C-alpha positions in Angstrom: -61.8 -30.9 -7.1 -64.8 -31.6 -5.0 -66.2 -35.5 -5.7 -70.0 -35.2 -6.5 -70.9 -38.9 -7.4 -68.9 -41.8 -6.5 -69.2 -45.4 -7.4 -67.5 -48.4 -6.2 -67.9 -51.6 -8.0 -71.9 -50.6 -8.8 -73.5 -53.6 -10.6 -76.9 -53.7 -11.8 -78.5 -57.2 -12.9 -82.1 -57.8 -14.6 -82.5 -61.3 -13.7 -79.5 -63.3 -15.6 -78.6 -60.2 -17.7 -75.8 -57.8 -16.1 -76.4 -54.4 -17.5 -73.7 -52.7 -15.4 -71.0 -54.8 -14.3 -68.7 -53.5 -11.4 -68.4 -49.8 -12.4 -66.1 -47.6 -10.5 -66.2 -43.9 -11.2 -65.9 -40.6 -9.7 -67.8 -37.2 -10.9 -66.8 -33.8 -10.1 -68.3 -30.6 -11.1 -68.2 -29.8 -14.6 -69.7 -31.5 -18.1 -69.1 -35.3 -18.6 -70.3 -36.9 -21.9 -71.4 -40.5 -21.5 -71.3 -42.2 -25.0 -72.1 -46.2 -25.7 -73.9 -48.0 -28.4 -77.5 -49.1 -27.7 -77.8 -51.7 -24.9 -74.4 -50.2 -23.2 -75.9 -49.5 -20.0 -76.1 -45.9 -20.3 -79.8 -45.3 -19.2 -79.7 -48.0 -16.5 -76.6 -45.8 -14.8 -78.3 -42.6 -15.2 -81.3 -43.9 -13.5 -79.1 -44.9 -10.7 -78.0 -41.6 -10.4 -81.3 -39.9 -10.3 -82.3 -42.3 -7.6 -84.9 -44.1 -9.7 -83.2 -47.2 -9.5 -80.9 -49.1 -6.8 -77.7 -51.0 -7.8 -77.8 -54.8 -7.2 -74.5 -54.6 -5.9 -71.9 -51.9 -5.0 -71.6 -48.7 -3.2 -73.0 -45.4 -4.8 -72.6 -42.1 -3.1 -74.3 -39.1 -4.8 -73.6 -35.4 -3.4 -72.0 -36.9 -0.5 -75.0 -38.8 0.6 -76.2 -42.4 0.5 -79.5 -42.9 -1.7 -80.1 -46.2 0.2 -81.1 -44.4 3.0 -84.7 -42.8 2.6 -83.9 -39.5 4.1 -80.6 -38.8 2.0 -82.4 -39.8 -0.8 -84.8 -37.0 -0.6 -81.7 -34.7 0.0 -80.4 -35.8 -3.0 -83.6 -35.2 -5.3 -84.0 -31.6 -3.6 -80.5 -31.0 -5.3 -81.1 -33.0 -8.6 -82.2 -32.3 -12.3 -83.3 -35.0 -14.2 -84.2 -35.4 -17.7 -84.9 -39.0 -18.6 -84.9 -40.5 -22.2 -88.7 -40.5 -22.5 -90.9 -38.3 -20.3 -94.6 -38.4 -19.4 -96.8 -35.2 -19.5 -100.1 -35.1 -17.7 -103.1 -34.8 -20.3 -103.9 -31.0 -20.9 -101.3 -29.5 -19.1 -100.0 -26.3 -20.9 -96.1 -26.3 -21.1 -96.2 -23.8 -18.0 -98.7 -26.0 -16.1 -96.1 -29.2 -16.6 -93.1 -27.3 -15.3 -94.9 -25.5 -12.7 -96.3 -29.1 -11.5 -92.7 -30.3 -11.5 -91.6 -27.2 -9.1 -94.1 -27.5 -6.8 -93.3 -31.5 -6.2 -89.7 -30.1 -5.7 -91.1 -28.0 -2.8 -91.1 -24.5 -4.3 -94.4 -23.9 -2.4 -94.4 -19.9 -2.6 -96.4 -19.4 -5.6 -94.9 -15.9 -6.8 -91.4 -17.6 -6.4 -92.2 -20.4 -8.0 -94.1 -19.0 -11.1 -90.7 -16.5 -11.6 -88.5 -19.8 -11.8 -91.1 -21.5 -13.8 -90.6 -18.4 -16.3 -87.0 -18.4 -16.0 -86.5 -21.9 -17.1 -88.8 -21.9 -20.1 -87.2 -18.8 -21.1 -83.9 -20.8 -21.0 -85.1 -23.0 -23.4 -86.6 -20.3 -25.6 -90.4 -21.6 -24.7 -91.7 -18.4 -23.0 -93.7 -17.7 -26.2 -95.3 -21.1 -26.0 -96.1 -21.2 -22.2 -99.7 -21.5 -22.6 -99.8 -24.3 -25.3 -100.9 -27.6 -24.4 -97.9 -30.0 -24.3 -100.1 -32.2 -26.8 -100.1 -29.6 -29.4 -96.1 -29.2 -29.1 -93.6 -30.5 -31.7 -91.4 -33.3 -30.4 -88.8 -30.6 -30.2 -90.8 -28.3 -28.0 -91.8 -30.9 -25.9 -88.1 -32.1 -25.1 -87.4 -28.3 -24.4 -90.0 -28.5 -21.9 -88.6 -31.5 -20.3 -85.1 -30.2 -20.3 -86.9 -26.9 -18.8 -88.0 -28.7 -15.6 -84.5 -30.5 -15.2 -83.0 -26.9 -14.8 -85.7 -26.0 -12.0 -83.6 -24.3 -9.1 -80.0 -24.5 -10.9 -79.5 -28.1 -9.4 -76.0 -29.1 -7.9 -76.2 -32.2 -10.2 -77.9 -32.6 -13.3 -78.4 -36.1 -15.3 -79.7 -35.7 -18.7 -80.4 -38.6 -21.0 -80.2 -37.7 -24.7 -81.3 -33.8 -24.2 -80.8 -32.6 -27.7 -83.0 -35.5 -29.5 -85.4 -33.9 -31.9 -84.0 -30.3 -31.9 -82.9 -28.8 -35.2 -79.4 -27.3 -35.6 -80.7 -23.8 -34.3 -82.2 -25.4 -31.1 -79.0 -27.5 -30.7 -76.7 -24.7 -31.0 -78.9 -22.4 -28.5 -79.3 -25.2 -25.8 -75.5 -26.0 -26.1 -75.2 -22.4 -24.6 -77.7 -23.2 -21.8 -75.9 -26.5 -20.9 -72.5 -25.0 -20.9 -73.5 -22.4 -18.5 -75.1 -25.0 -16.2 -72.0 -27.1 -16.0 -70.1 -24.4 -14.8 -72.2 -24.3 -11.7 -72.9 -27.9 -11.4 -71.9 -31.6 -12.0 -73.6 -32.8 -15.5 -73.5 -36.4 -17.0 -74.8 -35.9 -20.4 -75.7 -39.2 -22.1 -76.1 -38.8 -26.0 -75.6 -40.4 -29.4 -74.2 -37.0 -30.6 -70.9 -37.0 -30.6 -70.7 -33.3 -31.8 -72.4 -32.2 -28.7 -69.9 -33.9 -26.5 -67.1 -32.8 -28.6 -68.7 -29.2 -28.1 -69.7 -29.5 -24.6 -67.5 -31.8 -22.6 -64.0 -32.1 -21.6 -64.2 -35.6 -20.4 -65.9 -38.6 -21.7 -66.8 -41.9 -20.7 -67.6 -44.7 -23.1 -69.5 -47.6 -22.1 -69.9 -50.7 -23.8 -71.6 -53.9 -22.3 -71.9 -52.4 -18.8 -68.1 -51.8 -18.7 -65.9 -48.8 -19.1 -63.9 -48.6 -22.4 -62.4 -45.2 -21.7 -62.6 -42.6 -19.4 -60.5 -39.4 -19.9 -60.2 -36.2 -21.8 -62.2 -35.9 -25.3 -58.9 -34.5 -26.7 -57.2 -37.5 -25.7 -59.7 -40.0 -26.9 -59.6 -37.8 -30.4 -55.9 -38.0 -30.6 -55.9 -42.1 -30.5 -57.6 -41.7 -34.0 -54.8 -39.3 -35.7 -53.4 -41.2 -38.6 -56.0 -43.3 -39.1 -58.3 -41.0 -41.1 -57.7 -40.4 -44.6 -59.5 -39.2 -48.1 -59.2 -40.8 -51.2 -61.0 -40.8 -54.2 -62.6 -44.5 -54.3 -64.2 -46.4 -51.7 -61.6 -48.7 -49.4 -63.8 -52.1 -48.7 -61.1 -52.8 -46.1 -62.4 -49.7 -44.0 -64.2 -49.9 -40.8 -66.2 -47.1 -42.2 -66.2 -45.5 -45.4 -68.7 -42.5 -47.0 -68.6 -40.5 -50.0 -68.5 -36.4 -48.8 -70.0 -33.6 -50.6 -66.7 -33.0 -52.4 -67.0 -36.2 -54.0 -63.9 -37.9 -52.1 -64.4 -40.7 -49.8 -63.4 -40.4 -46.1 -62.3 -43.5 -44.6 -61.6 -44.8 -41.0 -59.6 -47.7 -40.3 -57.3 -49.6 -37.4 -54.7 -49.9 -40.2 -54.8 -47.2 -43.1 -53.2 -48.3 -46.4 -49.4 -47.1 -46.6 -49.2 -43.2 -48.3 -52.9 -42.3 -48.1 -53.8 -38.6 -47.0 -54.8 -38.5 -43.7 -57.0 -35.8 -42.4 -57.8 -34.4 -38.9 -60.1 -36.9 -37.1 -63.3 -36.1 -35.3 -64.5 -37.6 -31.9 -67.1 -39.6 -33.9 -63.7 -41.5 -35.7 -62.2 -42.2 -32.3 -65.2 -43.6 -31.0 -65.7 -45.8 -34.0 -61.8 -47.2 -33.7 -62.4 -47.4 -30.1 -65.1 -49.8 -30.3 -63.3 -51.5 -33.0 -59.9 -52.4 -31.2 -62.3 -53.5 -28.1 -64.1 -56.1 -30.6 -67.4 -55.2 -28.5 -70.3 -55.7 -31.0 -71.9 -58.2 -28.5 -75.4 -58.8 -28.3 -78.0 -59.3 -26.0 -76.9 -56.8 -23.5 -79.7 -54.0 -23.2 -80.1 -50.8 -21.1 
């Protein structure tokens, strides 16, 4: 498949703190999930791919272009949709005006064509009925959907999304999964999230970062398979388990690297596999920030 993003030995430091440590990655069209604990370097990686930050060291190619070259960086941004973790909203803007403003920045100069595109992306995220409402009057989930709408302008070749479903209710999340799935058929999408169920539902590939390094890069199904035989149900809590909780049935669900002999194992989830991966790596290391 065509390589959209190529990172070679990419490192990012803030003073003496190394946030990304020699990453080597290639991304192709499709949806890739990005998981990792707080401080793993996910947001820093996304900001580099969105050309907001430059690596301290290493080589980065995005859409076949070099973001260190001003003209090529501009070309990348024309073909990029970026949803940051936190978005600012100009005071007094309506949802329509906000998305229209971003479209104008992306050089959609013809007014009627631009407004049609704004209505299209607002419709994708279910905000057409609220297009005339001021951003400050929208709920947190509605503002998040407006921010996603601006990232979808022009059906970009590359989508870099940081926590796109934060603040959404289950119905909204399910609806947006359909939008993201459709976009992923046309573009390369990197989706950073703490919602493992979104990755399981949308992604074929998942990358797990910790302390600025890659713990896992491969198929979602392969990662889930690593937890086979390590998740079990029991009538009592097992204190030695890595994770344990009482389910709605009254039984306890346990996850552990070494389950007791003879337990009743159950189908693992991506979340189970993620917890086990981090436990194997012994990666609860403080002091690294995104």
